[in-house]
C-alpha positions as CSV (number, residue, x, y, z in Angstrom):
1,M,-46.4,5.5,-2.1
2,I,-45.3,4.5,-5.9
3,K,-42.1,6.4,-5.0
4,R,-41.5,4.0,-2.1
5,V,-42.0,0.9,-3.7
6,F,-40.0,2.3,-6.8
7,F,-37.4,3.0,-4.3
8,L,-37.5,-0.5,-2.3
9,F,-37.6,-2.2,-5.9
10,L,-34.0,0.1,-6.5
11,I,-32.3,-1.4,-3.5
12,L,-33.5,-4.8,-3.7
13,S,-32.2,-5.2,-7.5
14,S,-29.2,-3.4,-6.7
15,L,-28.4,-6.2,-3.9
16,L,-29.4,-9.0,-6.0
17,L,-27.1,-8.2,-8.9
18,A,-24.3,-7.4,-6.0
19,R,-21.3,-9.8,-6.0
20,N,-20.4,-11.7,-2.9
21,Y,-16.7,-11.6,-2.0
22,D,-14.9,-13.3,0.6
23,Q,-12.6,-10.5,2.5
24,T,-10.2,-13.6,3.6
25,I,-9.4,-14.2,0.1
26,I,-9.0,-10.5,-0.4
27,D,-6.7,-10.1,2.5
28,I,-4.6,-13.3,1.1
29,E,-4.7,-12.0,-2.8
30,S,-4.0,-8.2,-1.5
31,K,-0.7,-9.5,-0.1
32,L,0.2,-12.1,-2.6
33,F,-0.5,-10.6,-6.0
34,P,2.2,-7.6,-5.7
35,K,5.0,-10.0,-4.3
36,M,3.8,-12.5,-7.6
37,A,3.9,-9.5,-9.8
38,L,7.8,-8.6,-8.7
39,L,8.6,-12.1,-9.4
40,E,8.0,-11.5,-13.4
41,K,10.9,-10.5,-14.9
42,R,9.9,-7.7,-17.0
43,V,8.6,-5.9,-13.7
44,E,11.4,-7.3,-11.7
45,K,13.9,-5.3,-14.0
46,S,12.1,-2.5,-14.7
47,S,14.4,0.7,-13.6
48,S,11.0,2.5,-12.2
49,P,11.2,2.8,-8.6
50,Y,7.5,2.1,-8.6
51,L,5.3,-0.9,-9.0
52,N,2.0,0.5,-10.3
53,I,-1.3,-1.9,-9.7
54,S,-4.5,-0.9,-11.2
55,I,-7.5,-2.6,-9.8
56,V,-10.5,-2.5,-12.5
57,A,-13.8,-2.8,-11.0
58,N,-17.5,-1.5,-12.3
59,E,-19.5,0.5,-10.4
60,M,-21.3,-1.8,-7.9
61,D,-17.3,-3.0,-6.7
62,F,-16.1,-0.3,-6.4
63,D,-16.2,-0.6,-2.8
64,V,-14.7,-3.7,-2.9
65,A,-11.7,-2.3,-5.0
66,Q,-11.2,0.5,-2.4
67,G,-11.1,-2.0,0.3
68,F,-8.5,-4.7,-1.5
69,K,-6.8,-1.0,-2.7
70,T,-6.2,0.0,1.4
71,N,-5.2,-3.7,2.0
72,I,-2.3,-3.7,-0.5
73,E,-1.4,-0.4,1.0
74,S,-1.6,-1.5,4.7
75,S,0.6,-4.4,4.1
76,Y,3.2,-2.9,2.1
77,P,3.7,0.8,3.1
78,N,7.4,0.8,2.4
79,A,9.0,-0.1,-0.4
80,M,8.8,-4.0,-1.8
81,L,12.6,-4.9,-3.6
82,N,13.4,-1.4,-3.9
83,K,9.8,-0.6,-5.3
84,K,7.2,1.7,-3.9
85,I,3.9,0.3,-4.6
86,I,1.2,2.7,-6.0
87,T,-2.3,1.3,-6.3
88,K,-5.3,2.8,-8.5
89,V,-8.9,1.6,-8.4
90,I,-10.2,2.1,-12.0
91,R,-12.6,1.4,-14.6
92,F,-11.7,-0.5,-17.8
93,E,-12.3,2.2,-20.1
94,D,-10.0,4.3,-18.0
95,L,-7.6,1.6,-18.1
96,K,-7.0,2.0,-21.9
97,T,-5.1,5.3,-21.0
98,Q,-2.9,3.8,-18.5
99,T,0.4,1.8,-18.2
100,P,0.3,-0.1,-14.9
101,D,3.0,-3.1,-14.6
102,A,0.1,-5.0,-12.8
103,I,-3.8,-5.2,-12.9
104,I,-6.2,-6.8,-10.4
105,V,-9.8,-7.8,-11.7
106,L,-12.5,-8.6,-9.5
107,H,-15.6,-9.2,-11.5
108,D,-17.4,-8.2,-14.9
109,S,-19.5,-9.8,-17.9
110,K,-17.5,-12.6,-19.7
111,E,-17.2,-10.2,-22.9
112,T,-15.1,-7.3,-20.4
113,L,-13.2,-9.9,-18.7
114,R,-11.6,-11.5,-22.0
115,A,-11.1,-8.0,-23.0
116,I,-9.5,-6.5,-20.1
117,A,-7.4,-10.1,-20.3
118,S,-6.5,-9.7,-24.0
119,W,-5.4,-5.8,-23.3
120,A,-3.2,-6.5,-20.4
121,N,-1.7,-9.7,-22.5
122,E,-1.1,-7.6,-25.4
123,R,1.1,-5.0,-23.4
124,K,2.7,-7.8,-21.1
125,I,1.0,-6.3,-18.1
126,V,0.8,-9.2,-15.3
127,S,-3.0,-9.5,-14.6
128,F,-4.4,-11.3,-11.6
129,A,-8.3,-12.5,-11.5
130,Y,-9.6,-12.4,-7.8
131,D,-11.7,-15.7,-9.2
132,P,-9.5,-18.6,-10.3
133,S,-11.9,-19.5,-13.1
134,Y,-11.4,-16.2,-14.8
135,L,-8.0,-17.8,-16.2
136,E,-10.1,-19.1,-18.8
137,D,-10.7,-16.0,-19.8
138,G,-7.4,-15.2,-20.5
139,F,-5.9,-13.7,-17.1
140,L,-2.1,-14.9,-16.3
141,A,-2.5,-15.6,-12.6
142,S,-4.8,-16.2,-9.5
143,I,-4.7,-17.9,-6.2
144,Y,-6.5,-21.0,-5.1
145,I,-7.5,-21.2,-1.4
146,E,-8.2,-25.0,-0.5
147,K,-6.2,-27.3,2.3
148,S,-3.3,-24.9,1.4
149,T,-3.2,-21.7,-0.8
150,K,-1.4,-22.3,-4.1
151,P,-1.0,-19.6,-6.8
152,Y,-2.6,-20.9,-10.3
153,L,-0.7,-19.5,-13.5
154,N,-2.2,-19.6,-17.1
155,A,0.4,-21.7,-19.1
156,Q,-0.9,-20.7,-22.2
157,V,-0.7,-17.0,-21.5
158,I,2.7,-17.3,-20.0
159,K,4.0,-19.1,-23.3
160,K,1.9,-17.3,-25.9
161,F,3.0,-13.8,-24.5
162,G,6.3,-14.5,-23.0
163,F,6.2,-13.6,-19.7
164,I,8.7,-15.0,-17.8
165,F,8.5,-15.5,-13.8
166,N,11.2,-16.4,-11.0
167,T,11.5,-20.2,-10.8
168,Y,10.6,-20.0,-7.1
169,L,6.9,-19.1,-7.9
170,L,6.8,-21.3,-11.1
171,R,8.1,-24.4,-8.3
172,L,5.0,-23.1,-6.2
173,S,2.4,-22.9,-8.8
174,K,0.0,-25.1,-10.6
175,F,-0.6,-24.5,-14.0
176,K,-3.7,-24.3,-15.6
177,T,-4.7,-24.8,-19.4
178,N,-7.7,-22.5,-20.3
179,G,-8.1,-22.5,-16.6
180,K,-9.2,-25.9,-16.2
181,Q,-7.0,-28.8,-16.0
182,D,-3.4,-29.2,-14.5
183,V,-0.6,-29.1,-16.6
184,K,2.3,-30.6,-15.6
185,E,5.5,-28.5,-16.2
């Protein structure tokens, strides 16, 4: 009896701590994030025949991250702009030994999100956040879905770390400062 109660408690606590993800948003982001990464000049000009994307997830979100990876791979089975897209699901601790061109972050604690964004920005790695509110933690870009879908770029990160995007993406995007207010560029 005690084992059953403990098991039930364990299941309920994991369900309460689980984060909900919107499959429509994941579908849209899995199509747009690789395209946006290729519009950053350093990634675009790289001589590598690959676009390496790491999806950073904690243990509870690994299934969601794996689904994100599957969506990217099915959306881009061939090369895009002469680059084959390689996608990995990885923990932040393991990311530190990698050199991806772009990262996608699902969810984590504020402290971890800020550490991931800082790590990526210092290495000029294009960083995407599932949730646009994570731009305030230092991520470079996200997608905001309302009446129309718009890329959101973090103006402070672009300026501070010298990211250079294709003018098409810049014209299409909304800019955020600290992830809070629109900036007219």
